[in-house]
C-alpha positions in Angstrom: -13.1 8.8 -149.9 -12.4 12.4 -148.7 -12.5 12.6 -145.0 -13.8 15.7 -143.5 -12.4 16.5 -140.0 -14.8 17.9 -137.5 -14.2 21.5 -136.4 -13.9 21.7 -132.5 -14.1 24.9 -130.6 -11.1 25.4 -128.2 -11.9 25.3 -124.6 -10.4 27.3 -121.9 -10.3 25.5 -118.5 -11.0 27.9 -115.7 -12.5 27.1 -112.2 -15.6 29.0 -111.2 -13.6 31.1 -108.7 -10.9 31.9 -111.2 -13.7 33.0 -113.7 -15.2 35.3 -111.0 -11.7 36.9 -110.5 -11.0 37.5 -114.2 -14.4 39.0 -114.9 -14.1 41.2 -111.6 -10.7 42.5 -112.9 -12.2 43.3 -116.3 -15.1 45.1 -115.0 -13.1 47.0 -112.3 -10.6 48.2 -114.8 -11.4 48.1 -118.5 -15.3 48.6 -118.3 -15.1 51.3 -115.6 -12.2 53.3 -117.2 -14.3 56.4 -117.5 -15.1 56.5 -113.7 -11.5 55.7 -112.9 -10.3 58.5 -115.1 -12.7 60.9 -113.5 -11.4 59.9 -110.1 -7.8 60.5 -111.1 -8.8 63.9 -112.4 -10.8 64.8 -109.2 -7.9 63.7 -107.0 -5.7 66.4 -108.0 -7.1 68.4 -105.1 -6.6 65.4 -102.6 -3.4 65.6 -100.6 -3.0 61.7 -100.5 -1.3 60.9 -103.9 -2.0 57.2 -103.5 -5.8 57.7 -103.2 -6.7 57.3 -106.9 -4.9 54.1 -107.2 -7.2 52.5 -104.6 -10.2 53.1 -106.8 -9.6 50.1 -109.3 -8.9 47.8 -106.2 -12.1 49.0 -104.6 -14.1 48.2 -107.8 -12.5 44.9 -108.2 -13.3 43.9 -104.6 -16.9 45.1 -105.0 -17.3 43.0 -108.2 -15.7 40.0 -106.5 -18.5 40.1 -104.0 -21.2 40.9 -106.6 -20.2 38.2 -109.1 -19.6 35.6 -106.5 -23.4 35.8 -105.7 -24.2 34.8 -109.2 -21.3 32.3 -109.6 -23.2 29.2 -110.1 -23.0 26.6 -112.9 -25.4 27.3 -115.8 -26.1 30.8 -114.4 -22.9 32.8 -114.4 -21.9 32.7 -118.1 -25.4 33.7 -119.6 -25.8 36.4 -117.1 -22.4 37.8 -117.7 -22.7 37.6 -121.5 -25.8 40.0 -121.1 -23.8 42.1 -118.8 -20.8 42.4 -121.1 -22.9 43.3 -124.2 -25.1 46.0 -122.4 -22.0 47.3 -120.6 -20.0 47.6 -123.9 -22.9 49.8 -125.3 -22.8 52.0 -121.9 -19.0 52.2 -122.1 -19.3 53.8 -125.6 -21.9 56.3 -124.4 -19.9 57.2 -121.4 -16.6 57.7 -123.1 -17.9 59.6 -126.1 -20.9 61.4 -124.8 -20.4 61.6 -121.0 -23.8 59.7 -120.6 -24.8 58.5 -117.1 -27.1 55.8 -116.9 -29.3 56.7 -114.0 -33.0 55.8 -113.8 -34.0 58.8 -115.8 -31.6 57.9 -118.5 -32.9 54.4 -118.6 -36.3 55.7 -118.8 -35.2 57.6 -122.0 -33.5 54.4 -123.4 -36.7 52.3 -122.8 -38.8 55.0 -124.4 -36.6 55.1 -127.6 -38.1 53.4 -130.6 -36.2 51.3 -133.0 -35.9 54.1 -135.5 -34.1 56.4 -132.9 -31.9 53.5 -131.9 -30.6 53.3 -135.5 -29.4 57.0 -135.2 -26.7 55.7 -132.7 -25.4 52.9 -135.0 -22.0 53.9 -136.5 -18.5 52.0 -136.9 -17.4 53.3 -133.6 -20.4 52.1 -131.5 -20.1 48.7 -133.3 -16.4 48.5 -132.6 -17.1 49.1 -128.8 -19.9 46.6 -128.8 -17.9 44.0 -130.5 -14.5 44.7 -128.9 -15.5 45.3 -125.3 -18.7 43.1 -125.3 -18.8 40.7 -128.1 -15.2 39.3 -128.0 -15.2 38.9 -124.3 -18.6 37.2 -124.4 -17.2 34.8 -127.1 -14.1 34.0 -125.0 -16.5 33.4 -122.0 -18.6 30.9 -124.1 -15.2 29.1 -124.8 -14.5 28.7 -121.1 -14.9 25.1 -119.8 -15.6 25.4 -116.0 -13.4 23.0 -114.3 -14.7 21.8 -110.9 -12.6 21.9 -107.8 -11.3 18.8 -106.4 -14.1 18.7 -103.8 -17.0 20.7 -102.6 -15.1 21.6 -99.5 -12.3 23.1 -101.7 -14.8 24.9 -103.8 -16.4 26.4 -100.6 -13.1 27.4 -99.3 -12.0 29.1 -102.6 -15.3 31.1 -102.7 -14.9 32.0 -99.1 -11.3 33.1 -99.5 -12.3 35.3 -102.5 -15.0 36.9 -100.3 -12.8 37.4 -97.3 -10.0 39.1 -99.5 -12.6 41.3 -101.1 -14.2 42.4 -97.8 -10.8 42.9 -96.4 -9.7 45.1 -99.3 -12.7 47.3 -99.0 -12.3 47.5 -95.2 -8.6 48.4 -95.6 -9.4 51.1 -98.2 -12.1 52.3 -96.0 -9.8 52.6 -93.1 -7.1 54.4 -94.8 -8.9 56.5 -97.5 -12.5 57.0 -96.2 -11.8 60.9 -95.9 -10.6 61.1 -99.5 -13.6 59.1 -100.8 -16.0 61.2 -98.6 -14.4 64.5 -99.9 -14.5 63.5 -103.6 -17.9 61.8 -103.3 -19.7 64.5 -101.4 -19.1 67.0 -104.2 -19.5 64.6 -107.1 -22.6 62.5 -106.4 -22.8 61.5 -110.1 -19.7 59.2 -109.8 -21.7 56.2 -108.5 -24.0 56.5 -111.6 -20.9 56.2 -113.9 -20.0 52.8 -112.6 -20.8 50.1 -115.1 -23.1 48.0 -115.0 -25.1 50.5 -113.0 -27.3 50.6 -116.2 -28.7 47.1 -115.2 -29.9 48.3 -111.8 -31.2 51.7 -113.1 -33.0 49.6 -115.8 -34.6 47.4 -113.1 -35.7 50.5 -111.0 -37.4 52.0 -114.2 -39.2 48.8 -115.1 -40.2 48.2 -111.5 -41.6 51.8 -111.2 -43.4 51.6 -114.5 -44.9 48.1 -114.5 -44.8 46.7 -110.9 -46.2 49.8 -109.1 -49.8 50.1 -108.3 -51.5 52.5 -110.7 -52.9 55.7 -109.4 -56.5 56.6 -109.6 -57.3 58.9 -112.5 -58.0 62.5 -111.7 -60.0 64.7 -114.1 -59.2 68.6 -113.8 -60.4 71.5 -115.7 -63.9 70.1 -116.4 -65.2 73.6 -115.8 -63.2 75.0 -118.6 -64.8 77.2 -121.3 -63.5 79.4 -124.1 -64.0 83.2 -123.7 -65.5 84.5 -127.0 -63.1 86.6 -129.1 -64.3 90.3 -129.6 -64.8 89.7 -133.3 -66.7 86.5 -132.8 -64.3 84.4 -134.9 -63.1 80.9 -133.6 -59.5 80.5 -132.6 -57.0 78.4 -134.4 -53.6 77.8 -132.5 -50.7 75.7 -133.6 -48.3 74.4 -131.0 -45.1 73.2 -132.5 -43.2 71.0 -130.0 -39.4 71.2 -130.8 -36.9 68.4 -130.1 -33.4 69.0 -128.8 -33.3 72.7 -129.7 -31.2 74.9 -127.4 -32.0 78.5 -126.8 -28.5 79.9 -127.1 -28.3 78.9 -130.8 -31.3 80.9 -131.9 -30.6 84.2 -133.7 -33.7 85.6 -131.7 -31.6 85.1 -128.5 -28.5 86.9 -129.7 -26.7 84.1 -131.5 -24.2 85.7 -134.0 -25.3 83.3 -136.8 -28.7 83.7 -138.5 -30.5 80.4 -137.6 -33.8 82.2 -138.0 -33.7 83.5 -141.7 -37.2 82.3 -142.7 -39.1 83.9 -139.8 -37.0 86.8 -139.0 -39.5 89.3 -140.7 -42.7 87.6 -139.4 -42.7 89.3 -136.2 -42.2 86.4 -133.7 -41.8 86.9 -130.0 -38.9 85.1 -128.3 -38.9 84.4 -124.6 -35.2 84.4 -124.1 -34.8 82.9 -120.6 -36.8 79.6 -120.4 -35.6 76.5 -118.5 -36.9 72.9 -119.3 -38.6 70.5 -117.0 -36.0 67.8 -117.9 -33.1 66.9 -120.2 -35.0 64.0 -122.1 -38.2 63.8 -124.0 -39.8 61.1 -122.0 -39.7 63.4 -118.9 -40.0 66.8 -120.5 -42.9 66.3 -122.7 -45.4 64.9 -120.1 -44.1 67.4 -117.5 -44.5 70.5 -119.7 -48.0 69.6 -120.7 -49.0 68.8 -117.1 -50.1 71.2 -114.4 -47.3 69.9 -112.1 -44.2 71.9 -111.8 -40.7 70.5 -112.2 -40.1 70.2 -108.6 -43.6 68.6 -108.0 -43.4 66.4 -111.1 -44.3 62.8 -110.5 -44.7 60.6 -113.6 -47.4 58.3 -112.3 -49.4 61.3 -111.3 -48.9 63.2 -114.4 -50.0 60.3 -116.5 -53.2 59.7 -114.6 -54.6 63.2 -114.6 -55.7 65.5 -117.4 -53.1 67.6 -119.1 -53.6 71.0 -120.8 -54.8 69.5 -124.1 -57.4 67.4 -122.2 -58.5 70.6 -120.4 -59.0 72.3 -123.8 -61.1 69.4 -125.1 -63.3 69.9 -121.9 -63.7 73.4 -123.1 -64.9 72.2 -126.5 -61.8 72.8 -128.5 -61.0 70.4 -131.3 -57.5 69.0 -130.7 -55.2 67.0 -133.0 -51.7 65.7 -132.4 -49.4 65.0 -135.3 -46.2 63.2 -134.5 -42.9 62.8 -136.2 -40.7 62.1 -133.2 -41.3 58.6 -131.8 -44.5 59.1 -129.9 -46.5 61.5 -127.6 -45.1 60.0 -124.3 -48.7 59.6 -123.1 -49.8 63.1 -123.6 -52.2 62.4 -126.4 -53.7 59.2 -125.1 -57.2 60.9 -125.0 -56.8 62.9 -128.2 -57.0 62.4 -132.0 -53.6 61.4 -133.1 -51.7 61.1 -136.5 -48.2 59.9 -136.9 -45.9 60.2 -139.8 -44.9 56.8 -141.3 -41.0 56.7 -141.4 -41.3 53.6 -143.5 -42.3 55.6 -146.6 -39.8 56.6 -149.3 -40.5 59.9 -150.9 -39.2 63.4 -150.9 -39.7 63.7 -147.2 -38.9 60.2 -146.0 -36.0 57.8 -146.7 -37.5 54.6 -145.1 -36.1 55.3 -141.7 -37.0 58.9 -140.7 -38.9 61.8 -142.2 -38.3 65.5 -142.5 -40.7 67.6 -140.4 -42.2 68.8 -143.6 -44.0 65.4 -143.9 -46.4 66.6 -141.2 -47.8 69.6 -143.1 -50.3 67.6 -145.2 -52.0 66.5 -142.0 -51.7 70.0 -140.6 -53.4 71.5 -143.7 -56.2 68.9 -143.7 -56.9 69.8 -140.0 -56.9 73.5 -140.8 -59.2 73.1 -143.8 -61.7 71.1 -141.8 -64.9 72.4 -140.1 -64.6 76.0 -138.7 -64.6 75.9 -135.0 -62.1 76.4 -132.1 -59.0 74.3 -132.7 -55.6 73.5 -131.5 -52.9 71.6 -133.5 -49.8 70.0 -132.1 -46.9 69.2 -134.4 -44.3 67.1 -132.5 -41.2 67.6 -134.6 -38.0 65.5 -134.8 -36.3 68.9 -134.9 -32.6 68.6 -134.0 -32.6 65.0 -132.7 -29.0 63.8 -132.7 -26.6 62.2 -133.3 -27.6 61.9 -136.9 -28.3 65.6 -137.2 -27.7 65.7 -141.0 -30.8 63.5 -141.5 -33.0 66.3 -140.1 -32.9 68.5 -143.2 -32.6 68.2 -147.0 -29.2 68.6 -148.3 -30.0 71.7 -150.2 -31.1 73.5 -147.0 -27.7 73.3 -145.2 -26.2 76.8 -145.3 -23.4 76.0 -142.7 -20.6 73.9 -144.1 -18.6 71.7 -143.6 -21.1 69.7 -141.6 -20.6 66.5 -139.5 -22.6 64.0 -141.6 -22.0 61.0 -139.4 -23.2 59.8 -136.0 -19.9 59.2 -134.3 -19.5 62.8 -133.3 -16.1 62.1 -131.7 -14.6 61.9 -135.2 -15.9 65.4 -136.1 -14.4 68.8 -135.4 -16.3 71.1 -133.0 -16.9 73.5 -135.9 -18.5 70.6 -138.1 -20.7 69.6 -135.1 -21.9 73.1 -134.6 -22.6 73.6 -138.4 -24.6 70.4 -138.7 -26.5 71.3 -135.6 -27.2 74.8 -136.7 -28.4 73.6 -140.1 -31.2 71.6 -138.1 -32.4 74.9 -136.6 -32.5 76.6 -139.8 -34.6 74.0 -141.3 -37.0 74.1 -138.2 -37.3 77.7 -138.9 -38.4 77.0 -142.4 -41.1 74.7 -141.0 -42.3 77.4 -138.8 -42.5 79.9 -141.6 -44.6 77.4 -143.8 -47.1 76.7 -140.8 -47.4 80.4 -140.3 -48.2 80.8 -144.0 -50.8 78.2 -143.6 -52.3 80.2 -140.7 -52.2 83.6 -142.7 -54.3 81.9 -145.4 -57.2 81.4 -142.9 -56.8 84.6 -140.9 -60.0 85.9 -142.4 -61.8 82.9 -140.8 -59.9 82.4 -137.5 -58.0 84.4 -135.0 -54.7 82.7 -135.4 -51.6 82.1 -133.4 -48.6 79.8 -133.2 -46.3 78.9 -130.5 -42.9 76.9 -130.6 -41.2 75.5 -127.6 -38.5 72.8 -127.4 -38.6 69.9 -124.8 -35.0 70.2 -123.8 -31.6 71.4 -125.1 -28.5 69.7 -126.4 -24.8 69.6 -125.7 -22.4 69.8 -128.5 -19.1 69.1 -126.7 -19.1 71.8 -124.2 -17.3 70.5 -121.0 -17.0 67.1 -122.6 -20.9 66.6 -122.8 -22.7 65.5 -126.0 -26.4 65.0 -126.8 -28.7 65.2 -123.7 -30.1 63.4 -120.8 -27.6 64.4 -118.1 -29.1 64.3 -114.4 -30.7 67.7 -114.0 -28.6 68.4 -110.9 -25.5 68.4 -113.1 -26.9 69.1 -116.5 -25.1 72.0 -118.3 -27.3 74.9 -119.4 -27.0 73.8 -123.0 -29.3 70.9 -122.2 -31.8 72.9 -120.0 -32.1 76.3 -121.8 -34.9 76.1 -124.4 -36.4 78.4 -127.0 -39.9 79.5 -126.7 -41.3 81.6 -129.7 -44.7 83.0 -130.1 -46.3 84.3 -133.3 -49.4 86.4 -132.5 -50.5 89.1 -135.0 -51.4 92.4 -133.1 -54.9 92.4 -134.4 -55.5 88.8 -133.4 -54.0 89.6 -129.9 -56.5 92.4 -129.3 -59.4 90.2 -130.4 -58.2 87.8 -127.5 -57.7 90.7 -125.2 -54.0 90.6 -125.2 -51.4 93.3 -125.6 -48.8 92.0 -128.0 -46.4 94.9 -127.1 -46.6 94.0 -123.5 -45.8 90.3 -124.4 -42.7 91.4 -126.3 -41.4 93.3 -123.3 -42.1 90.4 -121.1 -40.3 88.2 -123.3 -37.2 90.2 -123.0 -37.1 90.3 -119.3 -38.9 87.5 -117.7 -37.2 84.4 -116.4 -39.5 81.4 -117.2 -39.6 77.6 -117.0 -41.8 74.8 -118.6 -43.9 75.2 -115.4 -45.5 78.2 -117.3 -46.5 76.3 -120.4 -49.6 74.7 -119.2 -51.1 77.9 -117.9 -49.8 80.2 -120.6 -51.4 78.0 -123.4 -54.7 78.4 -121.6 -54.1 82.1 -121.2 -53.2 82.6 -124.8 -56.1 80.7 -126.1 -58.6 82.4 -123.8 -59.7 79.3 -121.8 -61.1 80.1 -118.4 -60.9 77.4 -115.8 -60.2 77.3 -112.0 -57.1 75.0 -112.7 -55.2 77.8 -114.3 -52.7 79.6 -112.1 -52.5 83.3 -113.1 -49.0 83.5 -111.5 -47.7 81.0 -114.0 -49.6 82.5 -117.0 -47.3 84.7 -119.1 -50.3 86.6 -120.5 -51.8 87.6 -117.1 -50.1 91.0 -116.9 -50.7 91.6 -120.6 -54.5 91.5 -120.6 -56.3 94.6 -121.8 -59.7 95.7 -120.8 -62.7 95.7 -123.3 
């Protein structure tokens, strides 16, 4: 009879204290390579040449204390496996995109849907996940925790580790405190680079979102009313909410490439100097539609009070939000809402994501509906990375060669620039198509369109990629956004606005997302006490009857 031997998993005998030491060394060196590298770079201006070499020792000592607190049988291994896997993903993002996992970034992570997560899946990210997280986790599962000879020995071993760690931190503080204070004072972001800080930041986000007491809802703008146009026609406005478009790559703003070929002859006005409220969608979108300024912005308050679209509903305006970018982030919770189904497989959708053209059918249906005051919001996927090449049809890609992969680190700067600019060209084609939809009903409505992006994007400048950097250190590529306005002169006059004045202001004014709430009301002609004339770009361009 054939005898089959049983397969046995090899076991690695290690004491609990020894396992804590191994894990502390791994996290203090390998997992925190990015922050150690940054400290070595910054220490060039520090007179003490030995200072940067204390950084891995300091981290190891800190992890010895941290991991000792959870070093209990049946607890340490499962907790550390979760830390290893999440930290491997964080390491990939830090090394390749300079991402910092503070509370705001974790909000962006938790607000990302499954489709968006798939954009970041590539051979390099999987290699990091498996190599730095999966393999160590497997090795950890193979460990057989060997008990000490007695409880007294176990306690003494644990105490010895803690004493050594505390002494190490104390010694480094005594000899290098001035160096750490000097580097840390000017580089506050360093603590956010320490892995696994993402776990703490994630807890802070979840605690703020789900465990905090909700605020009482505040209605505002209930006195709003639409001022009648001079020709008696209702108003039809389209707001195209861009995703990850940065102002400096728009031809309207002086970019040498023609990234606006479809609308260049349609008379659009470009506000050239506009700063965003945040550097990621989950913050910027609720902020820009709220009456709160960037410095005042408070997410719980913004989500428990009326935004500008709610105010327009109070004024009797029909509102529709059409989404192709993973959700409205709470802005449309009181509004009629349509979303593009990415599971479809047709000319516009591939089963995972859809081109923004997929929204135009719902847009046309809304436009063709009952004739009355209307505002349509189209939330585009725009230039969402890192899978930029999935944002446009292959035949609409004028800039080649393009980076047709999500692991941007394996593309040249020129390829990344090409693929990103192709997304802007495609967005411009969508704007042109929507404008044509409006032109076709110009005899029925006073029409206008405005396009504004939620935040910008880094394409490798200064080592930054994508977006989501803390605002205090975010490069201008992530905070300077395009804001376009299409408003025919005749329609402007019917709304009591001077289009020539708006063009001049667009060239000179320095604006922020703070102006968006109030300017939408001004452009549409909504009168309400909640509108701040100082933040309304139309205020100085009104014409008397």
